[in-house]
Backbone as CSV, one residue per row, in Angstrom:
resi,resn,N_x,N_y,N_z,CA_x,CA_y,CA_z,C_x,C_y,C_z
1,MET,27.669,1.625,40.405,28.709,0.754,41.685,29.812,2.083,42.184
2,GLY,29.702,2.259,43.260,30.016,3.231,43.823,31.690,3.405,44.450
3,THR,32.198,4.160,44.607,33.995,3.821,45.043,34.266,4.536,46.108
4,ILE,34.878,3.555,47.160,35.411,4.082,48.586,36.327,4.220,48.237
5,TYR,36.999,5.752,49.331,38.548,5.674,48.837,38.902,5.955,50.475
6,PRO,39.841,4.961,50.568,39.585,4.662,52.056,40.648,6.131,52.445
7,ASP,41.849,6.889,52.106,42.594,8.034,52.227,41.481,9.381,52.332
8,VAL,40.462,9.223,51.860,39.720,10.499,52.030,38.663,10.433,53.209
9,TYR,38.918,11.909,53.742,38.041,12.337,55.133,37.485,13.616,55.297
10,GLU,36.301,13.862,55.563,35.789,15.168,55.212,34.510,15.022,56.757
11,LYS,35.204,16.249,57.073,34.263,16.411,58.783,32.925,16.712,58.126
12,ALA,32.031,16.073,59.432,30.653,15.993,59.115,29.957,16.034,60.578
13,ASP,29.031,16.935,60.531,27.830,16.445,61.888,26.890,15.465,61.481
14,TRP,26.113,15.433,62.638,24.842,14.145,62.288,23.840,14.508,61.261
15,LEU,23.545,15.571,61.185,22.414,15.997,60.178,23.154,16.266,59.083
16,THR,24.343,16.473,58.859,25.118,16.575,57.309,25.219,15.158,57.095
17,MET,25.649,13.956,57.763,25.529,12.434,57.069,24.400,11.832,57.359
18,LEU,23.044,12.327,57.708,22.096,11.685,57.438,21.295,12.255,56.377
19,GLY,21.682,13.527,56.314,21.343,13.950,54.668,21.936,13.470,53.237
20,ASN,23.237,13.059,53.880,24.166,12.759,52.256,23.788,11.337,52.336
21,GLY,23.054,10.688,53.200,23.286,8.702,53.344,24.030,8.340,53.872
22,ALA,24.928,8.638,54.307,26.171,8.281,54.875,25.834,7.374,56.282
23,ILE,24.652,7.938,57.140,24.079,7.323,57.842,22.594,6.900,57.242
24,ARG,22.170,5.838,57.328,20.671,5.399,56.828,19.952,5.251,58.487
25,LYS,18.793,5.043,58.252,17.695,5.198,59.696,16.715,4.402,58.929
26,LEU,15.935,3.286,59.760,14.564,2.267,59.870,14.066,2.919,61.020
27,TYR,12.391,3.354,60.853,11.566,3.691,61.571,11.028,2.959,61.657
28,LEU,10.261,2.050,62.529,8.912,1.222,62.666,7.710,1.609,63.693
29,ASN,6.801,2.158,63.306,5.481,2.692,64.110,5.056,1.084,64.530
30,ARG,4.532,1.180,65.463,3.556,-0.121,65.971,2.432,-0.407,64.838
31,GLU,1.535,0.394,64.186,1.019,-0.110,63.325,1.424,-0.696,61.737
32,THR,2.998,-0.293,61.407,3.572,-1.368,60.643,4.236,-2.464,60.787
33,VAL,4.487,-2.774,62.510,4.811,-3.916,62.913,3.256,-4.845,62.924
34,ASP,2.476,-4.095,63.701,1.157,-5.019,63.835,0.797,-5.360,62.272
35,LYS,1.020,-4.796,61.056,0.395,-5.023,59.507,1.647,-6.058,59.119
36,ALA,2.500,-6.328,59.661,3.841,-7.230,59.074,3.474,-8.896,59.681
37,PHE,2.537,-8.586,60.478,1.862,-10.464,61.320,0.395,-10.260,61.362
38,VAL,0.044,-9.948,60.061,-1.621,-9.902,59.840,-1.297,-11.440,58.830
39,GLY,-2.394,-12.434,59.181,-2.435,-13.983,58.315,-1.161,-14.659,59.012
40,THR,-0.719,-14.672,60.269,0.435,-15.197,61.179,-0.102,-15.380,62.376
41,GLU,0.180,-16.774,63.016,-0.253,-17.122,64.306,-0.260,-15.982,65.115
42,ALA,1.068,-14.776,64.713,1.119,-13.662,65.762,-0.080,-12.951,66.016
43,GLU,-0.887,-12.650,64.771,-1.576,-11.630,64.146,-2.316,-11.345,65.499
44,HIS,-3.246,-10.255,65.866,-3.255,-9.477,67.258,-2.899,-9.931,68.198
45,ILE,-1.792,-10.466,68.473,-0.811,-10.614,69.765,-0.291,-9.495,69.947
46,ASN,-0.192,-8.819,71.344,0.000,-7.722,71.568,0.193,-6.231,70.322
47,GLU,-1.246,-6.449,70.176,-1.363,-5.262,68.789,-1.686,-4.449,69.357
48,ALA,-1.635,-2.677,68.595,-1.687,-1.568,69.288,-2.772,-1.063,69.468
49,SER,-3.689,-0.557,70.178,-4.600,0.232,70.453,-4.918,1.429,69.313
50,PRO,-5.737,1.727,68.860,-5.549,3.243,67.648,-4.780,3.865,68.193
51,GLU,-4.824,4.330,69.826,-4.064,5.477,69.902,-2.842,4.951,69.691
52,GLN,-2.107,3.828,70.240,-1.112,3.562,70.061,-0.018,3.268,68.499
53,LYS,-1.114,3.097,67.550,-0.665,2.822,66.175,0.268,3.812,65.235
54,GLN,0.568,4.975,65.993,1.666,5.807,65.526,2.822,6.029,66.004
55,ASP,2.912,5.144,67.205,3.811,5.437,68.075,5.048,4.647,68.129
56,MET,6.415,5.327,68.140,7.331,4.487,67.924,7.776,2.758,68.154
57,PHE,7.951,1.925,67.149,8.174,0.594,67.870,9.825,0.700,67.702
58,ALA,10.610,0.725,67.043,11.735,1.072,66.656,12.745,1.917,66.178
59,GLU,13.406,2.405,66.592,14.633,3.456,65.221,15.545,3.051,65.356
60,ILE,16.439,2.589,63.985,17.457,2.193,64.198,18.445,3.153,63.003
61,TYR,19.572,3.695,63.112,20.605,4.160,62.151,21.438,3.214,62.131
62,PHE,22.015,2.993,61.235,23.159,2.099,60.545,23.835,2.814,59.568
63,ALA,25.268,2.724,59.612,26.356,3.318,58.471,27.256,2.313,58.527
64,GLN,28.255,2.145,57.079,29.685,1.260,57.254,30.336,1.905,57.674
65,VAL,30.922,1.895,58.746,31.366,2.464,59.625,33.098,2.489,59.536
66,ASP,33.557,1.574,58.617,34.866,1.571,58.078,35.377,2.439,57.074
67,ILE,33.906,3.152,56.576,34.595,4.490,55.413,35.319,5.580,56.582
68,PRO,36.318,5.703,56.163,37.071,7.286,57.121,35.939,8.038,57.886
69,SER,35.048,8.630,56.405,34.567,10.284,56.623,32.875,9.791,57.689
70,ILE,32.958,8.109,57.482,31.743,7.970,58.581,32.554,7.474,59.960
71,GLY,33.225,6.483,59.678,33.750,5.941,61.298,34.699,6.385,62.058
72,ARG,35.473,7.867,61.191,36.022,9.046,61.886,35.112,10.170,62.931
73,ASN,34.236,10.216,61.992,33.203,11.167,62.529,32.608,10.574,63.824
74,LEU,32.033,9.568,63.603,31.461,9.022,64.578,32.275,8.262,65.796
75,LEU,33.523,7.870,65.626,33.939,7.022,66.428,35.269,8.341,67.493
76,GLY,35.467,9.056,66.503,36.607,9.757,66.891,37.982,9.097,66.158
77,ASP,39.256,9.722,66.091,40.082,9.421,65.362,40.904,7.701,66.033
78,SER,41.079,7.792,67.290,41.819,7.085,67.913,40.892,5.684,68.082
79,GLU,39.411,5.855,68.630,38.673,4.915,68.121,38.689,4.178,66.600
80,TYR,38.328,5.029,65.878,38.554,4.434,64.329,39.199,3.840,64.278
81,GLU,41.006,4.307,64.371,42.381,3.900,64.044,41.806,1.985,64.892
82,TYR,41.680,1.947,65.829,41.668,0.798,66.676,41.013,0.052,65.754
83,LEU,39.581,0.409,65.731,38.780,-0.308,64.435,39.388,-1.163,63.793
84,MET,40.222,-0.433,62.593,40.733,-0.426,61.465,41.754,-1.609,61.796
85,SER,42.250,-1.583,62.616,43.465,-2.195,63.016,42.936,-4.053,63.425
86,THR,41.963,-3.554,63.710,41.173,-5.225,63.989,40.440,-5.489,63.352
87,LEU,40.195,-5.057,61.891,39.770,-5.955,60.775,40.941,-6.433,59.804
88,LYS,40.414,-7.913,59.410,41.740,-8.373,58.661,40.698,-7.967,57.315
89,PRO,41.970,-8.344,55.897,41.555,-7.955,54.819,40.356,-8.488,54.356
90,ASP,39.464,-7.681,53.701,38.208,-8.064,53.225,37.233,-8.221,54.359
91,GLU,37.143,-7.556,55.287,36.227,-7.316,56.321,35.656,-5.830,56.229
92,HIS,34.698,-5.826,57.012,33.823,-4.480,57.285,33.286,-4.452,58.124
93,ALA,32.845,-2.967,58.704,31.907,-2.949,60.103,30.842,-2.037,59.649
94,LEU,30.113,-2.808,60.299,28.638,-1.659,60.249,28.451,-1.203,61.903
95,ILE,28.048,-0.094,62.157,27.488,0.586,63.410,25.730,0.407,63.441
96,LEU,25.683,-0.025,64.352,24.192,0.409,64.367,23.834,0.932,65.695
97,MET,22.795,2.309,65.742,22.772,2.720,66.851,20.734,2.412,66.702
98,GLY,20.539,2.199,68.274,18.633,1.998,68.151,18.125,2.290,69.304
99,GLN,16.952,3.008,69.187,16.070,3.092,70.676,14.821,2.563,70.160
100,GLY,14.181,2.005,71.073,12.673,0.836,71.227,13.025,-0.402,71.183
101,TYR,12.492,-1.150,70.269,12.770,-2.697,70.162,13.928,-2.827,70.298
102,SER,14.525,-3.988,70.722,16.044,-3.846,71.106,16.479,-4.602,69.099
103,TYR,17.301,-4.708,68.545,18.333,-4.951,67.455,18.673,-6.450,67.956
104,LYS,19.398,-6.874,69.124,19.752,-7.827,69.030,19.017,-9.280,69.374
105,GLY,17.961,-9.342,69.821,17.081,-10.379,69.691,17.703,-10.981,70.781
106,SER,16.315,-12.353,71.126,16.625,-13.400,71.737,17.500,-14.225,71.584
107,GLY,18.140,-14.393,70.781,18.840,-15.349,70.346,20.283,-14.997,70.877
108,TYR,20.477,-13.685,70.814,21.895,-13.492,71.141,22.294,-13.929,72.890
109,VAL,21.157,-13.926,73.383,21.371,-13.906,74.644,21.905,-15.750,74.838
110,ARG,20.791,-16.176,74.306,20.527,-18.026,74.340,22.168,-18.324,73.393
111,GLY,22.282,-18.210,72.267,23.006,-18.876,71.663,24.496,-18.280,71.018
112,GLY,24.260,-16.852,71.440,25.389,-15.778,70.603,24.749,-15.387,69.291
113,ILE,23.693,-15.602,68.547,23.307,-15.317,67.599,22.246,-14.094,67.700
114,PHE,22.424,-13.003,67.014,21.592,-11.649,66.558,20.327,-12.440,65.663
115,ASP,19.426,-12.645,65.770,18.569,-12.927,64.842,17.547,-12.052,64.473
116,ARG,17.684,-10.758,64.820,16.855,-9.654,64.201,17.275,-8.850,63.587
117,ILE,18.680,-9.162,63.197,19.025,-8.113,62.224,19.806,-9.031,61.156
118,GLN,19.920,-8.600,59.805,20.717,-9.323,58.982,21.451,-8.924,58.225
119,VAL,22.242,-8.845,57.341,22.476,-8.063,55.692,22.312,-8.996,54.923
120,LEU,21.711,-8.089,53.804,20.820,-9.037,52.365,21.275,-8.293,51.544
121,GLN,22.546,-9.236,50.439,23.112,-8.326,49.679,22.867,-9.814,48.216
122,ASN,22.564,-9.034,47.242,22.370,-9.720,46.163,21.763,-11.592,46.310
123,GLY,20.626,-11.202,46.948,19.944,-12.405,47.325,20.728,-13.403,48.511
124,ASP,21.933,-12.884,48.808,22.360,-13.628,49.960,22.221,-12.981,51.113
125,ALA,21.629,-14.035,52.228,21.759,-12.992,53.557,22.554,-13.674,54.870
126,PHE,22.708,-13.177,55.930,23.426,-13.500,56.641,23.682,-12.498,58.420
127,ALA,23.621,-13.218,59.016,23.381,-13.094,60.471,24.674,-12.853,61.004
128,PHE,24.613,-11.951,62.180,25.844,-11.827,63.175,26.159,-13.033,64.201
129,ARG,27.138,-13.287,64.828,27.399,-13.955,65.690,27.770,-13.342,67.018
130,ASP,27.974,-13.711,68.538,28.371,-12.808,69.374,30.120,-12.113,69.047
131,LEU,30.938,-13.027,67.986,32.159,-12.897,68.137,32.355,-11.740,67.098
132,ASP,31.452,-11.015,66.472,31.163,-10.062,65.273,30.511,-8.886,65.903
133,HIS,30.531,-9.091,67.157,30.044,-7.756,67.735,30.760,-6.813,68.708
134,THR,30.502,-5.882,69.069,31.033,-5.135,70.034,30.407,-3.899,70.360
135,ARG,30.077,-3.850,71.338,28.980,-2.726,71.982,29.972,-1.230,72.218
136,ILE,29.542,-0.767,72.167,29.746,1.217,72.091,29.157,1.503,73.174
137,THR,30.227,2.394,73.813,29.641,2.506,74.767,29.448,4.494,74.691
138,ASP,30.356,5.102,73.470,30.237,6.322,73.464,30.487,6.853,72.205
139,LEU,29.677,7.883,71.755,30.142,8.299,70.118,31.061,9.632,70.272
140,ALA,31.956,10.062,69.337,32.296,10.989,69.372,31.985,12.338,68.904
141,MET,30.166,12.345,68.190,29.652,13.269,67.887,29.064,14.328,68.873
142,ASP,28.422,15.365,68.780,27.757,16.119,69.517,26.039,15.890,69.140
143,ASN,25.175,16.072,69.726,23.800,16.289,69.278,23.397,15.185,68.267
144,LEU,23.439,13.894,69.107,23.022,12.759,68.643,21.663,12.381,69.345
145,PRO,20.530,11.493,68.840,19.479,11.392,69.360,19.866,9.990,70.738
146,ASP,19.010,9.993,71.680,19.521,9.220,73.094,19.570,7.567,72.871
147,PHE,20.322,6.896,72.062,20.583,5.612,71.530,20.218,4.944,72.915
148,GLU,19.257,3.703,73.289,19.476,2.727,74.251,20.892,1.670,73.682
149,GLU,21.286,1.745,72.301,21.826,0.769,71.819,22.651,1.095,71.160
150,LYS,24.055,0.972,71.033,24.860,1.253,69.895,26.007,0.050,69.773
151,SER,26.324,-0.307,68.544,26.880,-1.747,68.794,27.808,-1.712,67.152
152,ILE,28.639,-2.097,66.861,29.424,-2.588,65.829,29.848,-3.777,65.599
153,PHE,29.009,-4.488,64.319,29.191,-5.623,63.810,30.030,-5.642,62.793
154,THR,31.301,-6.821,62.941,31.815,-7.270,61.536,31.542,-7.893,60.811
155,ILE,31.766,-7.420,59.372,31.651,-8.513,58.453,32.727,-9.237,57.754
156,ARG,32.372,-10.434,58.064,33.710,-11.452,57.675,34.014,-11.166,56.453
157,ALA,35.483,-11.782,56.132,35.684,-11.784,54.423,34.840,-12.792,54.222
158,HIS,34.527,-14.227,54.679,33.848,-15.117,54.127,32.327,-14.886,53.550
159,HIS,31.413,-13.860,54.245,30.250,-13.068,53.707,30.527,-12.649,51.668
160,ASN,31.912,-12.581,51.694,31.879,-11.932,50.187,31.276,-10.722,50.044
161,PHE,31.152,-9.817,51.331,30.255,-8.480,51.075,30.468,-7.593,50.323
162,ASN,29.726,-6.799,49.484,30.443,-5.742,48.539,29.970,-4.398,49.091
163,PRO,31.168,-3.463,49.580,30.362,-2.286,49.962,30.087,-1.536,48.799
164,LYS,30.421,-1.651,47.720,30.156,-0.492,46.868,28.904,-0.558,45.883
165,ILE,28.338,-1.964,46.140,27.093,-2.183,45.374,26.157,-1.013,46.134
């Protein structure tokens, strides 16, 4: 079990935060996605050609942004302070930054539910609703990848999320 120190801050750049695990990355190529649908009704629908198999399908970076050394570096001091002022006790915030296939999903447009992402912890899963979402237009760091989407998602207290696991 880890410890989060809310008053500890260390300046870091993008590569440092990737290297130390503060920011994590999910990368999916077309071949991986095609394999996920083998044996389902969607098998062979929009299947990648042999030349496309190694093409990027989606690349998503994510981090727990209410941790000062992560949030202040990514958002800047004033945006981080604003974020923290909006969180209620036992709420947390995740940032997602992506390119390629959208992590938002079609449910977001129809019913306010982000049906392509969820948090899984100790066998419990939860998805996010539109009220949990804040679109980010700018980040405070230099030399970042060119993200098509940037969002902060609030993890509400009723989900009993434990960031130390």
